[in-house]
C-alpha positions as a Markdown table, in Angstrom:
| # | Residue | x | y | z |
|---|---|---|---|---|
| 1 | Unk | 41.1 | -6.4 | -0.6 |
| 2 | Unk | 37.2 | -6.5 | 0.0 |
| 3 | Unk | 35.2 | -4.4 | -2.3 |
| 4 | Unk | 32.0 | -5.4 | -1.4 |
| 5 | Unk | 29.0 | -7.4 | 0.3 |
| 6 | Unk | 27.2 | -10.8 | -1.3 |
| 7 | Unk | 24.2 | -11.1 | 0.4 |
| 8 | Unk | 21.7 | -14.0 | -0.2 |
| 9 | Unk | 17.8 | -14.4 | 0.3 |
| 10 | Unk | 16.2 | -18.1 | -0.3 |
| 11 | Unk | 12.3 | -17.6 | -1.3 |
| 12 | Unk | 10.1 | -20.4 | -2.2 |
| 13 | Unk | 8.7 | -18.4 | -4.8 |
| 14 | Unk | 12.4 | -16.5 | -6.8 |
| 15 | Unk | 10.7 | -14.5 | -9.0 |
| 16 | Unk | 8.2 | -12.6 | -6.7 |
| 17 | Unk | 11.4 | -11.7 | -4.8 |
| 18 | Unk | 13.5 | -10.5 | -8.0 |
| 19 | Unk | 10.2 | -9.0 | -9.7 |
| 20 | Unk | 9.6 | -7.3 | -5.9 |
| 21 | Unk | 13.7 | -5.5 | -5.3 |
| 22 | Unk | 13.8 | -4.8 | -9.2 |
| 23 | Unk | 10.1 | -3.1 | -9.4 |
| 24 | Unk | 9.0 | -2.3 | -5.7 |
| 25 | Unk | 12.7 | -1.6 | -4.6 |
| 26 | Unk | 14.1 | 0.0 | -7.9 |
| 27 | Unk | 17.2 | -1.6 | -7.0 |
| 28 | Unk | 19.7 | -1.7 | -10.4 |
| 29 | Unk | 20.5 | -5.2 | -11.3 |
| 30 | Unk | 22.1 | -7.2 | -13.8 |
| 31 | Unk | 20.4 | -10.6 | -15.7 |
| 32 | Unk | 23.3 | -13.6 | -14.2 |
| 33 | Unk | 21.3 | -15.5 | -17.3 |
| 34 | Unk | 17.9 | -17.1 | -17.2 |
| 35 | Unk | 16.7 | -14.3 | -15.6 |
| 36 | Unk | 18.8 | -15.0 | -12.2 |
| 37 | Unk | 19.2 | -10.9 | -11.2 |
| 38 | Unk | 21.9 | -9.8 | -8.7 |
| 39 | Unk | 20.9 | -6.3 | -7.3 |
| 40 | Unk | 23.3 | -3.9 | -6.6 |
| 41 | Unk | 22.8 | -1.8 | -3.0 |
| 42 | Unk | 23.6 | 1.3 | -1.5 |
| 43 | Unk | 26.7 | 1.8 | 0.8 |
| 44 | Unk | 26.3 | -1.1 | 3.1 |
| 45 | Unk | 27.3 | -1.6 | 7.1 |
| 46 | Unk | 27.9 | -4.5 | 9.2 |
| 47 | Unk | 28.7 | -5.2 | 13.0 |
| 48 | Unk | 29.1 | -8.4 | 15.2 |
| 49 | Unk | 26.7 | -9.4 | 17.6 |
| 50 | Unk | 27.3 | -11.6 | 20.0 |
| 51 | Unk | 25.6 | -14.9 | 21.0 |
| 52 | Unk | 25.6 | -19.1 | 21.9 |
| 53 | Unk | 26.1 | -20.2 | 18.0 |
| 54 | Unk | 27.9 | -19.2 | 15.2 |
| 55 | Unk | 26.4 | -19.1 | 11.0 |
| 56 | Unk | 23.2 | -17.3 | 12.4 |
| 57 | Unk | 23.2 | -13.9 | 10.0 |
| 58 | Unk | 20.3 | -11.4 | 9.0 |
| 59 | Unk | 20.0 | -9.1 | 6.9 |
| 60 | Unk | 18.2 | -5.4 | 6.9 |
| 61 | Unk | 17.6 | -2.6 | 4.7 |
| 62 | Unk | 18.4 | 1.0 | 5.7 |
| 63 | Unk | 15.7 | 3.7 | 5.6 |
| 64 | Unk | 16.2 | 7.2 | 6.4 |
| 65 | Unk | 12.2 | 8.1 | 7.0 |
| 66 | Unk | 10.8 | 4.7 | 7.9 |
| 67 | Unk | 7.4 | 5.3 | 7.9 |
| 68 | Unk | 7.8 | 7.3 | 4.4 |
| 69 | Unk | 8.9 | 4.0 | 2.9 |
| 70 | Unk | 6.2 | 1.3 | 4.5 |
| 71 | Unk | 4.0 | 4.4 | 3.1 |
| 72 | Unk | 6.0 | 3.7 | -0.5 |
| 73 | Unk | 5.5 | -0.2 | -0.1 |
| 74 | Unk | 1.6 | 0.0 | 1.5 |
| 75 | Unk | 1.5 | 1.7 | -1.9 |
| 76 | Unk | 2.1 | -1.4 | -3.8 |
| 77 | Unk | 0.4 | -3.3 | -2.2 |
| 78 | Unk | 3.6 | -5.0 | 0.4 |
| 79 | Unk | 2.6 | -5.5 | 4.0 |
| 80 | Unk | 5.1 | -4.4 | 6.5 |
| 81 | Unk | 5.4 | -4.9 | 10.5 |
| 82 | Unk | 4.0 | -1.9 | 12.3 |
| 83 | Unk | 7.6 | -0.2 | 13.6 |
| 84 | Unk | 8.4 | -0.5 | 17.1 |
| 85 | Unk | 11.0 | 1.9 | 18.6 |
| 86 | Unk | 14.3 | -0.1 | 19.6 |
| 87 | Unk | 17.1 | 1.4 | 21.7 |
| 88 | Unk | 19.2 | 1.4 | 17.9 |
| 89 | Unk | 16.4 | 2.0 | 15.5 |
| 90 | Unk | 13.3 | 2.5 | 14.1 |
| 91 | Unk | 12.1 | -1.3 | 12.8 |
| 92 | Unk | 9.5 | -2.9 | 10.9 |
| 93 | Unk | 9.9 | -6.3 | 8.9 |
| 94 | Unk | 8.5 | -6.4 | 5.2 |
| 95 | Unk | 6.7 | -9.0 | 3.8 |
| 96 | Unk | 7.8 | -10.1 | 0.6 |
| 97 | Unk | 5.5 | -11.8 | -1.8 |
| 98 | Unk | 7.4 | -14.5 | -1.7 |
| 99 | Unk | 5.9 | -15.0 | 1.4 |
| 100 | Unk | 9.3 | -13.7 | 3.2 |
| 101 | Unk | 10.1 | -11.4 | 5.5 |
| 102 | Unk | 12.9 | -8.7 | 5.2 |
| 103 | Unk | 13.7 | -6.1 | 7.9 |
| 104 | Unk | 14.3 | -2.8 | 7.7 |
| 105 | Unk | 14.4 | 0.3 | 9.8 |
| 106 | Unk | 15.8 | 4.3 | 10.6 |
| 107 | Unk | 19.1 | 4.1 | 12.3 |
| 108 | Unk | 19.5 | 6.1 | 15.4 |
| 109 | Unk | 22.8 | 4.8 | 15.5 |
| 110 | Unk | 26.5 | 6.4 | 14.5 |
| 111 | Unk | 27.0 | 5.1 | 10.8 |
| 112 | Unk | 30.3 | 4.9 | 9.7 |
């Protein structure tokens, strides 16, 4: 039986992005050796969307108050894109210290 989900973020600066997840977001973590951190996440959900191709996957963090979340990140010097109103949620993109982008949104849709 499935017991969870393991997501992977690829980064040009993994140490900086691990520090962000550990120190800014405060995610619980375990060191798998040599500073290779594995982070615990809150409950998750997964959806399947139509596409013309397979093997395309997205990761979004879910926030209960996107304004408070982005304000907290700004206090740590983390940039977020302007909040966009979508039918399904209020969306922003976080610029990770390593230069990558990570989506975050406040859902408007039903939650399992």
